[in-house]
C-alpha positions in Angstrom: 110.8 123.6 136.5 113.7 126.1 135.9 116.8 125.9 134.1 120.0 127.7 134.2 120.2 128.0 130.7 117.4 128.3 128.1 117.3 127.8 123.9 117.0 131.7 123.9 116.1 131.4 120.0 113.1 129.1 120.5 112.0 131.3 123.3 112.1 134.2 121.0 109.9 133.0 118.6 107.5 131.5 120.5 107.0 134.8 123.0 107.0 137.0 119.4 104.4 134.9 117.6 101.8 135.0 120.5 102.7 138.9 120.7 102.0 139.0 116.8 98.8 136.9 117.0 97.4 138.7 119.8 97.4 142.5 118.5 95.0 141.9 116.2 94.3 140.3 112.7 95.2 142.7 109.6 97.1 145.6 109.6 97.8 149.0 108.4 100.4 150.6 106.8 102.8 153.3 107.9 101.6 156.3 106.3 97.8 155.4 107.8 98.8 154.9 111.2 99.1 157.1 114.7 102.8 155.5 116.0 101.1 156.5 119.3 98.1 154.4 119.7 99.2 151.7 122.3 98.3 147.8 121.2 96.6 146.9 124.6 98.1 143.6 126.3 97.1 140.9 129.4 100.3 139.8 131.4 100.0 137.9 133.8 96.9 139.6 135.3 98.7 143.4 134.5 97.4 145.6 131.4 99.7 147.0 129.2 99.9 149.8 126.8 102.2 149.8 124.4 102.7 152.5 121.3 102.6 151.0 117.9 106.2 152.0 117.0 107.8 149.8 119.0 106.5 147.2 116.9 108.9 147.9 114.0 110.6 144.1 114.1 107.4 142.2 114.0 105.4 144.0 112.0 106.8 146.5 109.6 110.2 145.3 108.7 108.4 141.4 108.2 105.0 142.1 107.0 105.5 145.6 105.8 102.7 146.4 107.9 101.6 147.9 111.5 99.5 146.0 113.4 95.7 146.1 114.1 95.4 147.6 117.6 92.1 146.1 119.5 90.2 148.4 122.0 90.1 145.6 124.7 93.0 144.3 126.4 94.2 141.0 125.2 96.0 138.0 127.2 99.4 137.2 126.3 101.9 135.2 126.9 105.0 138.1 126.5 105.7 141.3 124.6 108.0 141.8 121.9 109.3 145.0 120.8 112.1 146.7 119.0 113.6 150.2 120.1 116.4 152.7 120.1 119.3 153.3 122.7 119.3 155.4 124.3 116.4 155.7 126.0 114.4 152.5 124.3 113.1 154.7 121.8 110.2 153.6 119.3 109.9 153.9 115.4 109.0 157.1 113.5 109.9 158.2 110.1 112.5 160.6 111.2 114.8 157.8 112.7 113.5 154.9 109.5 117.3 154.6 109.0 118.7 153.6 112.2 116.0 151.1 112.2 116.6 149.8 108.2 120.3 149.5 109.3 121.8 146.0 108.7 123.5 144.4 111.9 122.6 145.7 115.2 123.8 149.1 115.7 121.4 151.3 118.0 118.9 148.9 117.9 117.6 146.8 121.0 115.4 144.2 120.8 113.1 143.4 124.1 110.9 140.4 125.0 108.9 140.5 128.2 107.7 137.4 129.7 105.9 137.1 133.4 106.9 133.5 133.5 110.2 133.0 135.8 112.5 130.4 134.1 115.3 131.6 135.6 117.7 130.3 139.0 119.5 132.4 140.9 122.2 134.0 140.2 124.2 132.5 142.9 122.6 129.3 142.1 123.5 129.4 138.2 126.7 130.3 139.0 127.3 127.3 141.6 125.9 125.1 138.4 127.8 126.3 136.1 131.0 125.8 137.9 129.9 122.1 138.4 130.1 121.9 135.2 133.3 122.5 134.7 131.8 125.6 132.7 132.8 129.1 133.9 136.6 130.7 134.7 136.7 133.8 136.7 138.3 136.7 135.4 139.2 140.4 135.9 135.8 142.4 135.7 135.8 145.1 133.5 132.1 146.4 134.3 132.2 147.9 137.6 129.1 146.0 139.8 129.2 143.0 137.6 131.2 139.9 137.9 133.0 138.4 135.1 133.5 135.2 134.2 134.4 133.3 130.8 131.6 130.4 129.6 133.8 128.3 127.5 130.6 125.9 126.8 132.7 123.0 126.8 135.7 124.5 124.7 139.5 125.2 125.6 139.5 128.1 123.2 139.6 131.1 124.7 138.3 133.2 121.3 135.3 130.9 121.8 132.4 130.9 124.4 131.4 133.7 125.7 131.7 136.7 128.3 129.5 136.7 131.3 128.4 139.2 133.5 126.5 138.6 136.7 125.2 140.9 139.3 126.1 138.0 142.9 124.8 138.3 146.0 122.6 141.0 146.2 119.2 139.2 145.6 119.1 141.1 141.9 118.8 138.6 138.8 121.0 140.0 136.1 123.0 138.2 133.7 124.7 139.7 130.6 126.2 137.4 128.0 127.9 138.6 125.1 129.7 135.8 122.9 132.9 135.5 121.6 132.3 135.7 117.7 133.2 137.4 114.4 130.9 138.8 112.3 130.3 142.0 111.6 127.7 143.1 114.1 128.3 141.2 117.1 125.3 141.5 120.5 125.2 141.0 124.1 122.5 139.6 125.6 120.7 140.0 128.9 117.9 138.3 131.1 117.1 140.2 134.1 113.8 140.1 136.2 111.9 143.1 137.2 110.9 144.2 140.6 107.1 143.9 139.4 108.2 140.1 138.8 108.6 140.1 134.8 111.3 137.8 133.1 113.2 140.5 130.6 115.6 139.4 128.0 117.1 141.9 125.7 119.6 142.1 122.8 122.1 145.1 121.6 125.0 145.5 119.9 128.4 144.9 121.6 129.1 148.5 121.2 126.5 149.6 123.8 128.5 147.1 126.2 130.1 150.1 128.9 126.5 151.8 129.1 125.1 148.7 130.4 123.9 150.5 133.5 121.8 152.7 131.6 120.7 150.3 129.2 119.0 148.0 131.8 118.1 151.6 134.0 116.2 152.4 130.7 114.6 149.3 129.5 113.2 149.1 132.8 111.7 152.8 132.5 109.9 152.2 129.7 108.4 148.5 131.2 107.2 150.7 133.6 105.6 153.4 131.3 104.0 150.7 129.6 101.9 149.7 132.4 98.1 150.9 132.6 98.0 152.1 136.1 
């Protein structure tokens, strides 16, 4: 069953937990590891090798250690990684300060899942309009339609700015909540050419680079695949 929108926090937590569990028990401190060593995943029948350096959030930040990769490929419900933009660059000691900085900064957090739970873009828009959720706005991002998602409120300072690719058969939804705070973010939900559902989060300060970020995410996922 597909849903027009998801409880994103629960989805991220569950996929991250699966990813952590399947990457191997135990772990090693940062000075003991080769950050290019891969964690091996089996996702939807395909093999992925993701270097240790992409596992900063789930391990070094939360547990003060890196995972202990297995030699074999282990089935996973999803893959959770963290990198830096531009380029989705992994952690190493030369960029430690950027990873440790509070807020999103240049960090990008990515969840890769084999389970598609998204409506096609046109159908999503129709459903949201049917609930009186969307108002069409002039778009300031070339290639994307722009809506205000009122989320049931009338206050224009609330809700979220929603950007969608429409009519080309490609699913891409970018949402930036209209909230205050020191580090507002944007979330993208998309589907790759290989049929993976991908969600990633980055600072709203990088919004103008959305196309480059999306290209870099797709290239990174492709580079993890074992040919």
